[in-house]
C-alpha positions in Angstrom: 0.3 28.1 -9.3 2.1 24.9 -10.0 1.6 21.1 -9.9 4.2 18.9 -8.3 4.7 15.2 -7.7 6.3 14.0 -4.5 7.0 10.3 -3.7 6.8 8.8 -0.3 10.1 6.9 -0.2 11.7 4.4 -2.5 9.3 1.7 -1.3 6.4 3.9 -0.3 7.4 3.3 3.3 6.4 6.8 4.4 2.9 6.8 2.9 1.0 6.8 6.1 3.3 9.4 7.7 2.5 11.8 4.9 -1.3 11.2 5.2 -1.5 11.2 9.0 0.7 14.3 9.5 -0.9 16.3 6.8 2.6 17.0 5.4 4.8 16.3 2.5 8.4 15.4 3.5 11.8 15.5 2.0 12.8 12.0 2.8 16.6 11.8 2.1 18.2 10.3 5.2 20.7 12.1 7.4 20.1 15.5 5.9 19.9 17.4 9.2 20.6 20.8 7.7 18.4 23.8 7.0 18.1 24.1 3.2 16.6 27.6 3.4 20.0 28.9 4.3 21.5 27.9 0.9 21.2 30.9 -1.4 21.4 29.0 -4.6 21.9 25.5 -6.2 25.7 25.9 -6.0 25.6 26.2 -2.2 23.1 23.4 -1.9 25.3 21.1 -4.1 28.2 21.9 -1.8 26.1 21.0 1.3 25.0 17.7 -0.2 28.6 16.9 -1.1 29.5 17.4 2.5 26.6 15.2 3.8 27.0 12.5 1.1 30.8 12.6 0.2 30.7 9.3 -1.6 27.7 10.1 -3.9 28.4 10.5 -7.6 28.5 14.0 -8.9 25.6 13.4 -11.3 23.4 12.1 -8.5 24.3 15.1 -6.4 23.3 17.4 -9.2 20.0 15.6 -9.7 19.2 15.7 -6.0 20.2 19.4 -5.8 17.4 20.3 -8.2 14.8 18.3 -6.3 15.7 19.5 -2.9 16.0 23.1 -4.2 12.5 22.8 -5.6 11.1 21.6 -2.3 12.8 24.3 -0.2 12.6 27.3 -2.5 10.3 26.8 -5.5 7.1 25.3 -4.0 4.6 27.8 -2.9 1.4 27.7 -0.7 -1.5 27.1 -3.1 0.4 24.8 -5.3 -1.1 21.3 -5.7 0.8 18.1 -5.2 0.3 14.6 -6.6 1.4 11.9 -4.0 1.3 8.5 -5.6 0.9 5.3 -3.6 3.5 2.6 -4.0 1.3 0.1 -2.3 -1.7 0.5 -4.7 -2.5 2.1 -8.0 -3.9 5.4 -6.8 -3.0 9.0 -6.0 -3.5 11.4 -3.2 -3.9 15.0 -4.1 -3.0 17.9 -1.8 -2.8 21.7 -1.7 0.4 23.1 -0.1 -0.7 25.4 2.8 2.6 26.3 4.4 6.3 27.3 3.8 9.3 25.1 3.9 10.0 24.1 7.5 13.2 22.6 8.9 12.9 20.9 12.3 16.4 19.8 13.6 14.7 17.9 16.5 12.7 15.6 14.2 13.5 12.0 13.7 15.5 11.0 10.7 14.5 11.5 7.8 11.6 13.9 8.6 13.6 17.1 9.2 12.1 18.9 6.2 8.4 19.4 5.4 5.6 21.5 4.1 2.1 21.4 5.5 -0.7 20.4 3.1 -4.5 20.1 3.0 -5.6 16.8 1.4 -8.0 17.5 -1.5 -8.6 13.9 -2.4 -7.3 10.5 -1.4 -7.3 7.1 -3.1 -8.0 8.4 -6.6 -7.5 5.5 -9.0 -4.7 5.9 -11.6 -7.1 4.7 -14.3 -9.1 8.0 -13.8 -6.2 9.9 -15.4 -5.6 10.2 -19.1 -2.6 8.3 -20.5 -0.5 11.4 -21.3 -0.9 12.6 -17.7 0.2 9.2 -16.3 3.2 9.4 -18.6 4.2 12.8 -17.1 3.6 11.4 -13.6 5.9 8.5 -14.4 9.2 10.3 -14.3 11.6 8.5 -12.0 12.3 11.3 -9.6 11.2 11.8 -6.0 10.2 15.4 -6.5 9.5 17.3 -9.7 7.2 19.8 -11.2 4.7 18.5 -13.8 4.7 21.2 -16.4 3.7 19.6 -19.7 0.3 19.2 -21.4 -1.5 21.6 -19.2 -1.3 19.1 -16.4 -2.1 21.5 -13.6 -5.2 22.9 -15.2 -6.5 19.5 -16.1 -6.0 18.0 -12.6 -7.7 21.0 -11.1 -10.6 20.6 -13.6 -10.9 16.9 -12.6 -11.5 18.0 -9.0 -14.7 19.6 -10.1 -15.9 16.4 -11.8 -15.4 14.0 -8.9 -12.0 12.9 -10.5 -13.6 11.4 -13.6 -11.4 10.9 -16.7 -11.3 13.8 -19.1 -11.9 11.5 -22.1 -8.8 12.2 -24.3 -8.3 9.8 -27.2 -5.0 8.4 -28.4 -5.0 11.0 -31.2 -4.7 13.7 -28.5 -1.4 12.3 -27.2 1.6 13.5 -29.3 4.4 13.8 -26.8 4.5 10.4 -25.1 8.1 9.8 -26.1 9.5 12.8 -24.4 8.5 12.2 -20.7 8.4 15.1 -18.2 11.2 17.5 -19.1 13.1 14.6 -20.7 13.3 12.6 -17.5 13.6 8.8 -17.4 10.2 7.2 -16.9 9.0 4.0 -15.2 8.2 2.0 -18.3 6.8 -1.0 -16.3 4.3 1.3 -14.5 3.3 2.8 -17.8 2.9 -0.6 -19.4 0.6 -1.7 -16.6 -1.4 1.5 -17.0 -2.0 0.6 -20.7 -3.0 -2.9 -19.8 -5.4 -1.5 -17.2 -7.0 0.7 -19.8 -7.4 -2.2 -22.2 -8.8 -4.5 -19.5 -11.5 -2.1 -18.3 -12.5 -1.3 -22.0 -13.0 -5.0 -22.8 -14.4 -6.2 -19.4 -16.5 -3.4 -18.0 -19.4 -4.2 -15.7 -20.2 -7.9 -15.5 -17.4 -8.6 -17.9 -14.8 -8.1 -15.1 -16.5 -10.8 -13.1 -16.2 -13.1 -16.2 -12.4 -12.3 -16.3 -11.9 -13.0 -12.6 -13.8 -16.3 -13.0 -11.5 -17.3 -15.9 -8.4 -16.6 -13.8 -9.9 -18.7 -10.9 -10.7 -21.6 -13.3 -7.1 -21.9 -14.5 -6.0 -21.9 -10.9 -8.0 -25.1 -10.4 -11.3 -23.9 -9.1 -14.7 -25.0 -10.1 -16.9 -21.9 -10.3 -20.4 -20.5 -10.4 -20.9 -17.1 -12.0 -24.0 -15.2 -11.1 -26.2 -13.7 -13.8 -25.8 -10.1 -14.7 -27.9 -7.8 -12.4 -28.5 -7.7 -8.7 -26.3 -10.3 -7.1 -26.8 -9.8 -3.3 -23.1 -9.5 -2.8 -22.2 -12.7 -4.7 -20.7 -12.5 -8.1 -18.7 -15.8 -8.1 -18.6 -18.9 -6.0 -15.4 -21.0 -6.3 -14.0 -24.2 -4.7 -11.3 -26.6 -5.5 -11.9 -30.0 -7.2 -13.7 -31.1 -10.4 -17.1 -30.7 -8.9 -16.3 -27.8 -6.6 -16.8 -29.8 -3.4 -13.3 -29.2 -2.1 -11.9 -26.4 0.0 -11.3 -23.6 0.3 -14.8 -22.4 -0.6 -14.6 -18.8 -1.8 -17.3 -16.1 -2.2 -16.2 -13.4 -4.6 -17.7 -9.9 -5.0 -16.5 -7.9 -8.1 -16.8 -4.1 -8.4 -15.8 -2.7 -11.8 -16.5 1.0 -11.0 -13.8 3.7 -11.1 -14.3 4.8 -7.5 -12.7 3.1 -4.5 -15.1 1.0 -2.4 -15.6 1.5 1.4 -16.0 -0.6 4.5 -19.8 -1.4 4.0 -19.0 -3.2 0.8 -16.5 -5.4 2.7 -19.1 -6.0 5.4 -21.6 -7.1 2.7 -19.1 -9.6 1.4 -18.5 -11.0 4.9 -22.3 -11.4 5.4 -22.6 -13.2 2.0 -19.8 -15.5 3.0 -21.8 -16.6 6.1 -25.0 -17.0 4.0 -23.3 -19.5 1.6 -21.0 -21.1 4.2 -17.9 -19.9 2.4 -14.5 -20.3 4.1 -13.0 -17.2 2.6 -13.9 -14.2 0.6 -12.3 -12.3 -2.3 -13.3 -8.6 -2.8 -12.3 -7.3 -6.2 -12.4 -3.6 -6.8 -11.2 -2.0 -10.0 -11.3 1.4 -8.4 -9.4 0.2 -5.4 -10.2 0.6 -1.7 -10.7 3.5 0.7 -8.6 3.7 3.8 -11.5 2.4 5.8 -11.1 -0.9 4.0 -7.4 -0.9 4.4 -7.7 -0.6 8.1 -9.8 -3.8 8.2 -7.1 -5.9 6.5 -5.3 -7.2 9.6 -8.5 -8.3 11.3 -9.7 -10.1 8.2 -6.4 -11.4 7.0 -7.3 -15.1 7.4 -10.7 -14.7 5.9 -10.6 -12.1 3.1 -8.3 -11.0 0.3 -8.5 -7.7 -1.6 -7.7 -7.4 -5.3 -7.2 -3.9 -6.8 -6.1 -3.1 -10.3 -2.5 -4.1 -9.7 -3.5 -7.4 -8.1 -5.9 -8.2 -11.0 -3.2 -7.5 -13.5 -0.7 -9.6 -11.5 -3.0 -12.6 -11.5 -3.9 -12.0 -15.2 -0.2 -11.9 -16.3 0.7 -14.9 -14.1 -2.0 -17.0 -15.7 -2.3 -15.5 -19.1 -0.8 -18.4 -21.1 -3.4 -20.8 -19.5 -6.5 -18.7 -20.4 -8.6 -19.9 -23.3 -7.9 -18.6 -26.8 -11.1 -16.6 -27.1 -10.3 -14.6 -24.0 -6.7 -14.0 -25.0 -8.0 -12.8 -28.4 -10.1 -10.2 -26.5 -7.1 -9.2 -24.5 -4.0 -9.5 -26.7 -0.8 -9.1 -24.7 2.9 -9.7 -25.5 5.7 -10.3 -23.1 8.8 -8.1 -23.6 12.1 -7.4 -21.8 13.4 -4.0 -21.0 16.3 -2.5 -19.0 15.1 -2.1 -15.4 14.5 1.5 -14.3 17.0 2.6 -11.7 15.0 4.3 -9.0 16.8 6.9 -6.9 17.2 6.5 -3.2 15.5 9.1 -1.1 
């Protein structure tokens, strides 16, 4: 058996289609040709050159390998990592069917394999850094072959997707990437920042960090004491005395599991109890789909911060944080060449 990674479009635009259809798709546009009829990569390359005559030869070769893997190498029983683009989490599936070409499907959903979802919304921070590095290759489809990735991911399924606990000394191939492929350095840097944040600000400490960010944004805050908080970790309002608006009720969850709709409902109830105008639900482990579905109905009342949103706010306000907090969380801004993501 093998472990694969399949992305849901350059911007993650096909995430919901993958999840709702119980399928993984080959999402290159205008490819209305049966790939199973190509006997080898040479024939597949010739087909792609016919469909995309203006594409550079190097890109055609790269795409040939990915499409050939989808059509010929994947097998029922293999597992697939499907990362979100919209939030820092993975969905994990088992392939249940062969490659299928449907000429009548809408563009670009001509090619698919059926899957059974093993787990959804598993936070990126649950995976060891070397696994995240291998998952970071900038390709739409590839097999993850290094560092016993398949065995380790399958083992995590038996422990409710908890981290395996590797230390930095266990990671000795971080400079190689997955089969030498270019990797998303920005994503990997954010993963490292995330690891540091949750090491330094676990439990009530995360509420303290969120309060610090709100303070530098001009809010006067009240931070609840550690322990049972009845759905209120922070109260915040504009102005030197905190009598301005908006008045915000904040609930902070530092666990590594995504929160569900009852947690959101608890926050809404707490907002009413303290006469808050808006609410902020912060969850380090992210949010289940049941929460995501509530976003449109609560758009003018509630905001959700997952790991990525927390890090966005932290980086945007880092220079304004007090020296003691920055000493706990030492970061340095660097420049790097932007990763060139392929179009799919």
